[in-house]
ZAVEXLO-547091 format. One record per atom (N, C-alpha, C): residue in three letters; z, x, y. Coordinates in steps of 0.2 Angstrom, whole numbers, plus 5000, padded with zeros to 4 digits. Atoms other than C-alpha are relative to their C-alpha. Example, Ala and Ser with C-alpha at 12.3 -4.5 7.8 and 13.67 -1.06 7.14 Angstrom:
Ala500050044994/Ala503950624978/Ala500050045006/Ser499949964994/Ser503650684995/Ser500349965005/
END
This chain:
Met500350045003/Met560954415262/Met499350034997/Ser500649965003/Ser559554495251/Ser499449975001/Pro500650024999/Pro557754475253/Pro499749954995/Glu500250055005/Glu557654375237/Glu500349925002/Ala499750064998/Ala558754235245/Ala499749965008/Ile500350044996/Ile557554205259/Ile499549974998/Gln500550055003/Gln556454055255/Gln499450015005/Pro500550014995/Pro554654075262/Pro499949935004/Glu500250064993/Glu554453895268/Glu500550005005/Leu499449984995/Leu556153925277/Leu499750045006/Leu500349954996/Leu555354075285/Leu499549975004/Gln500550024996/Gln553853985290/Gln500149935005/Leu499650064996/Leu554853825297/Leu500250045007/Phe499549974993/Phe555853955308/Phe499450035004/Leu500649984996/Leu554154045314/Leu499749955003/Thr500450054995/Thr553353885319/Thr500349975005/Glu499950024995/Glu554753825327/Glu500050065007/Arg500149954995/Arg554853995337/Arg499449995004/Leu500750014997/Leu553053985341/Leu499849965005/Ser500350044996/Ser552953815347/Ser500550005006/Arg499649984995/Arg554453845359/Arg499750055004/Ala500349954996/Ala553653995365/Ala499349975004/Phe500650024999/Phe551953905367/Phe500349945006/Arg499950044996/Arg552753765377/Arg500450025007/Leu499749984994/Leu553753865389/Leu499450065003/Leu500549964996/Leu552253985393/Leu499549965002/Ala500550044996/Ala551153835396/Ala500249985007/Val499750034992/Val552453775410/Val499850055005/Glu499949954995/Glu552453945418/Glu499150015001/Ile500749984999/Ile550453965417/Ile499849935005/Gly500050074996/Gly550453775423/Gly500050015008/Arg499650004993/Arg551553835439/Arg499450065003/Ala500449944998/Ala550353995441/Ala499449975003/Leu500750014997/Leu548653915441/Leu499949965007/Ser500150024992/Ser548853825458/Ser500050055004/Phe500049964996/Phe548953985465/Phe499250024999/Arg500949995000/Arg546854005460/Arg500049965005/Trp500250054996/Trp546753855472/Trp500250045006/Arg499749954995/Arg547953955485/Arg499650075003/Gly500349944998/Gly547054115485/Gly499349985002/Ala500850024997/Ala545154025486/Ala500149985008/Tyr499950034994/Tyr546053935501/Tyr499950055005/Ala499849944996/Ala546654085509/Ala499350055002/Gln500549984999/Gln544954165507/Gln499549955005/Tyr500450054996/Tyr544054005514/Tyr500350005007/Glu499949994993/Glu545154025529/Glu499950055004/Ile500249944995/Ile544654195534/Ile499249975001/Ala500750004999/Ala542854145532/Ala499849945004/Asn500250074997/Asn542853965539/Asn500449975006/Asp499550024993/Asp544353965553/Asp500349944998/Leu499450055003/Leu545653865543/Leu499849935000/Arg500250065001/Arg544553715540/Arg500349994992/Ala499750005005/Ala545253635524/Ala499649994994/Ile500350005006/Ile544753625507/Ile500449964995/Glu499850045004/Glu545053505493/Glu500550044993/Ala499449965005/Ala546753555481/Ala499749974992/Val500350045008/Val546353535461/Val500749964998/Pro499450035000/Pro547453395456/Pro500650024995/Thr499549975005/Thr549053425446/Thr499949994993/Ala500250025006/Ala548453335431/Ala499650044996/Glu500649955003/Glu546953435428/Glu500350085001/Leu499749955002/Leu548053595430/Leu500450014994/Leu499850015007/Leu549053545416/Leu499749994995/Gln500550005007/Gln547753515405/Gln499750085000/Gln500249935000/Gln546953685410/Gln500650044998/Ala499549965003/Ala548753775406/Ala500050004993/Trp500050025006/Trp548753695390/Trp499350034995/Gln500849985004/Gln546853745386/Gln500350095001/Val499949934999/Val547353925393/Val500550034994/Thr499450005004/Thr548953935383/Thr499850014992/Gln500250005007/Gln547953895367/Gln499750054997/Arg500549945001/Arg546654025370/Arg500450064999/Phe499549955001/Phe548154145372/Phe500250024992/Phe499750015006/Phe548954105357/Phe499550034993/Glu500449995006/Glu547354125346/Glu499850085001/Arg500149935000/Arg547254315352/Arg500750044998/Leu499449955001/Leu549054365346/Leu499950044993/Asp500249955005/Asp548354435329/Asp499850055003/Ala500349954997/Ala547254535339/Ala500550065003/Ile499649964996/Ile548554605350/Ile500550034996/Arg499749965005/Arg549654635335/Arg499750054996/Ala500349945005/Ala548454735326/Ala499950055006/Leu500149944995/Leu548054845342/Leu500850045001/Leu499449965001/Leu550054865343/Leu500350054994/Val499949975006/Val550154925326/Val499650085000/Glu500349944998/Glu548855065331/Glu500350035003/Asp499549954996/Asp549955115345/Asp500450024998/Ile499749985003/Ile551255125336/Ile499950074995/Leu500349965005/Leu550355235322/Leu500050075006/Ala500249954997/Ala549755345336/Ala500750035004/Ala499549964998/Ala551355375344/Ala500550054994/Tyr499649975006/Tyr552255425327/Tyr499650064998/Asn500549945001/Asn550655545324/Asn500050035004/Gly500249954994/Gly550655615341/Gly500650035002/Asp499449964997/Asp552555655343/Asp500450024995/Pro499749965006/Pro553355775331/Pro500849975000/Ala499350044999/Ala555155695337/Ala500149944996/Ala500050065004/Ala554655535329/Ala500150014993/Met499949995009/Met555455515312/Met499949934996/Ser500250055004/Ser555055335308/Ser499649945005/Phe500350064997/Phe553955175314/Phe500549975002/Ala499550044995/Ala555555085318/Ala500350035006/Glu499949974993/Glu556055225330/Glu499650005006/Val500650014997/Val554355215338/Val500149945004/Met499850074996/Met554655035341/Met500649985003/Leu499550034994/Leu556355015347/Leu500350055005/Thr499749954995/Thr556655175357/Thr499550035005/Tyr500549964996/Tyr554955235365/Tyr499849945006/Pro500250034995/Pro554755165382/Pro499249985001/Gly500650004998/Gly552955195382/Gly499749944995/Leu500450065004/Leu552555075368/Leu500549935003/His499850084998/His553654935375/His499649995008/Ala500550034994/Ala552554955391/Ala499349994997/Ile500750035001/Ile550954955381/Ile500149944998/Ala500150085004/Ala551354785371/Ala500249975007/Gly500050044995/Gly551854715388/Gly499349995003/His500750004997/His550254765395/His499549984995/Arg500650055005/Arg549154695380/Arg500249935001/Ile499950084999/Ile550154525382/Ile499749995008/Ala500350024994/Ala549754535401/Ala499450015002/His500849984999/His547954605400/His499749934998/Glu500350065003/Glu547454445389/Glu500149945006/Leu499950054996/Leu548254335402/Leu499650005006/Tyr500649984996/Tyr547254425415/Tyr499349984999/Gln500650035002/Gln545754395405/Gln499849945001/Leu499950094999/Leu546054215405/Leu500049985007/Asp499950004993/Asp546154225424/Asp500649965002/Val499350044999/Val548054165424/Val500350055008/Pro499649974993/Pro548754205443/Pro500650024998/Leu499349994999/Leu550254295446/Leu500450034993/Val499549985006/Val551154305428/Val499850054997/Pro500249935002/Pro550154455422/Pro500350055005/Arg499749964997/Arg550754535437/Arg500650025000/Ile499250015002/Ile552554485435/Ile500250044995/Met499849965006/Met552454555419/Met500050075001/Ser500049925000/Ser551854725424/Ser500450035005/Glu499549984996/Glu552954725438/Glu500750014998/Tyr499449995004/Tyr554454705426/Tyr500050064998/Thr500049945006/Thr553954845414/Thr500050065005/His499949944995/His553654945431/His500750015003/Ala499350004997/Ala555454895438/Ala500550044995/Thr499749965004/Thr556254935422/Thr500050064996/Leu500049935004/Leu555555075413/Leu499550065004/Gly500449934995/Gly554555165428/Gly499450024998/Ile500749995003/Ile552755135420/Ile499649965005/Asp500550054996/Asp551455055432/Asp499449994997/Ile500850015002/Ile550054985423/Ile499749935002/His500250074998/His549054855431/His499849964994/Pro500350025006/Pro548554715419/Pro499349984999/Gly500650015000/Gly546854725424/Gly499650074996/Ala500349945004/Ala546654905416/Ala499949974994/Val500450025007/Val545554895399/Val500250074997/Ile499749945003/Ile546555025387/Ile499849984993/Gly500350015007/Gly545755055370/Gly500650014994/Arg499450005008/Arg546555075351/Arg500250075001/Gly499749955001/Gly547855195348/Gly500150055004/Phe500049984995/Phe548355225364/Phe500750035002/Phe499449994999/Phe550055335368/Phe500150045005/Met499749954994/Met551055395382/Met500650034998/Asp499549965001/Asp552155525378/Asp500650015005/His499649994994/His553755525389/His499949935003/Ala500350064997/Ala552855395398/Ala500450005009/Thr499750014994/Thr554055405414/Thr499550015006/Gly500550004996/Gly552955375429/Gly499350015000/Val500850015001/Val551255355422/Val499949945004/Val500250054998/Val550255245433/Val499249994999/Ile500650025002/Ile548655165429/Ile499649935004/Gly500350054994/Gly547555065442/Gly499849954996/Glu500250055005/Glu546754905438/Glu499450004998/Thr500450005003/Thr545154955436/Thr499750064996/Ala500149955005/Ala545355095425/Ala499849974994/Val500350015007/Val544555105408/Val500250064996/Val499749955002/Val545455205395/Val499849994992/Gly500450005006/Gly544355245378/Gly500749994994/Asp499550005005/Asp545255245360/Asp500250074999/His499749955002/His546455365355/His500150065005/Val500049964993/Val546855435372/Val500950015001/Lys499249965000/Lys548655545375/Lys500150005006/Leu499649984994/Leu549555535392/Leu500750025000/Tyr499249984998/Tyr551055635397/Tyr500249975005/Gln499650024995/Gln552355595409/Gln499650015007/Gly500349984992/Gly551755575428/Gly499350005002/Val500850025000/Val549955535424/Val499949955005/Thr500350044997/Thr549055455438/Thr499249994998/Leu500650015000/Leu547455365435/Leu499949955006/Gly500150024992/Gly547155305454/Gly499450005003/Ala500650004996/Ala546055265466/Ala499950045007/Lys500249964992/Lys545455355483/Lys500149935005/Ser500150064995/Ser545255265498/Ser499349955000/Phe500750065003/Phe544055105496/Phe499649975005/Pro500450054997/Pro542755025505/Pro500349935003/Leu499850044997/Leu542954885517/Leu499549935000/Asp500750044998/Asp541754725519/Asp500049985008/Ala500150004993/Ala541154675535/Ala500449965004/Ala499350034997/Ala542654565540/Ala500750065001/Gly499649965000/Gly543554725538/Gly500750004995/His499550015004/His544554675523/His499750054993/Pro500149955005/Pro544754785507/Pro499649954994/Gln500350035006/Gln543354745493/Gln500549994994/Lys499550015007/Lys544154665478/Lys499350014995/Arg500550005006/Arg543454685460/Arg499550045001/Ile500649945000/Ile542454845464/Ile500250054995/Arg499849955004/Arg542654995452/Arg500350055005/Arg499849964996/Arg543955105460/Arg500350074996/His499649965004/His544855195446/His499550034995/Pro500649965005/Pro544255325432/Pro499949974993/Thr500150015008/Thr543555305416/Thr500250064995/Val499749945003/Val544455405402/Val499749994993/Glu500350015006/Glu543355415387/Glu500450024993/His499749985006/His543855435368/His500450064999/Gly499649925004/Gly545155575361/Gly500150055006/Val499749964994/Val545655625380/Val500750034999/Val499449994998/Val547255715383/Val500150025006/Ile499850004992/Ile548055705400/Ile500750055001/Tyr499449964999/Tyr549555835403/Tyr500549965006/Ser499650034994/Ser551055795415/Ser499850015007/Asn499950004991/Asn550955745433/Asn499250005002/Ala500749994999/Ala548955765432/Ala499849925004/Ser500350064997/Ser548055645446/Ser499450004999/Ile500750025002/Ile546455575441/Ile499849945006/Leu500250054996/Leu545755475457/Leu499150005001/Gly500650034999/Gly544255375460/Gly499649974995/Pro500450015006/Pro542755305451/Pro499550054996/Ile500349945004/Ile542455455440/Ile500149994992/Thr499950005009/Thr542355485421/Thr500250074997/Ile499749955003/Ile543255605410/Ile499649994993/Gly500450015005/Gly542155645396/Gly500550004993/His499649995007/His542755615377/His500150074997/His499549955003/His543955735369/His500150075005/Ser499749974994/Ser544355815386/Ser500650034999/Glu499249994998/Glu546055905390/Glu500150015008/Ile499849994993/Ile546655895407/Ile500650035000/Gly499549955000/Gly548056025411/Gly500549965004/Ala499450024994/Ala549655975421/Ala499850015006/Asn499949994992/Asn549855965439/Asn499249995001/Val500649984999/Val547755965439/Val499949925005/Phe500250044997/Phe547155855453/Phe499249995001/Leu500750015003/Leu545455785450/Leu499749935002/Thr500550064997/Thr543955685459/Thr499350014998/Arg500750005001/Arg542455725451/Arg500150004990/Asp500150025008/Asp541755695433/Asp500150064997/Val500049945004/Val542155805419/Val499550004993/Pro500350005006/Pro540955835404/Pro500349994994/Pro499650015008/Pro541355795386/Pro500250074998/Leu499649945004/Leu542455925376/Leu500150055006/Ser499949944995/Ser542956015393/Ser500850014999/Ser499349995000/Ser544656085397/Ser499950015007/Val500150004993/Val545156075415/Val500850035001/Arg499349985000/Arg546656175421/Arg500350025007/Gln499949974993/Gln547656235437/Gln500050084999/Pro499849925001/Pro547556425440/Pro500850015001/Ala499349995001/Ala549256495435/Ala500150084999/Glu500149935001/Glu549756665440/Glu500650034998/Val499449965002/Val551056765431/Val500250065002/Arg499849944996/Arg552056895441/Arg500650034995/Thr499449975001/Thr553357015434/Thr500550015006/Arg499649984993/Arg554857035445/Arg500450064998/Glu499649945000/Glu555757185448/Glu500749994998/Ala499150025001/Ala557657195442/Ala500350005006/Gly499550024994/Gly558757135453/Gly499749955006/Ser500250054997/Ser557357025462/Ser500249944999/Ser499850085002/Ser557756845465/Ser499449975002/Asp500750034999/Asp555856815470/Asp499849984994/
END
């Protein structure tokens, strides 16, 4: 079928039907997940108040909330698409092996991972329980890339090779950042509250400013800041701030072997 044979009004109907179906399916899943807001609150209440009961949210109210949340998510689709276009451009411009935009979209695991993350992150921002984590763990299981849906990632993000990348919940990544395989933006040990439970929603992970490049298997841990346009070398273990425009390297020793030596 030639492009001329595709009638715009029929294409519009097709897209409307697909989006309407996606809206209904997502609203159902969000409705199922929203009950875990209450369960999460109940678990915290149990700890603090010795198992005394609290009132559950009525089902009808959850369904109404699910519909409203899904509507707000769909209103963000254009913005998500715009971010993904910039991610594709970053991959194409950042990898000499990329021969076309189509190659990036269809074959790059890092692009698939950031696409899933951008969707999951919007749902996370809308306080949808479980669904964002299920999405991120599906990406983790299938691609070996672990990005928590709470992580904030800027425009034009590129993970080259991407296998083994880990980005934690409170990490903040600026625009036009490039990571290589095996990079960890993780946390160190974290503080406990008065009851001995891990403190939630506190900053535990790094902030990586605009234009930073981090090479393979670098581990950057804790609530530190990597200044803009810095370069972090392979296998670096970093737990302190890095000023802008810095270069961080592991010491490398080069030795000349004697003929016949196996060392």
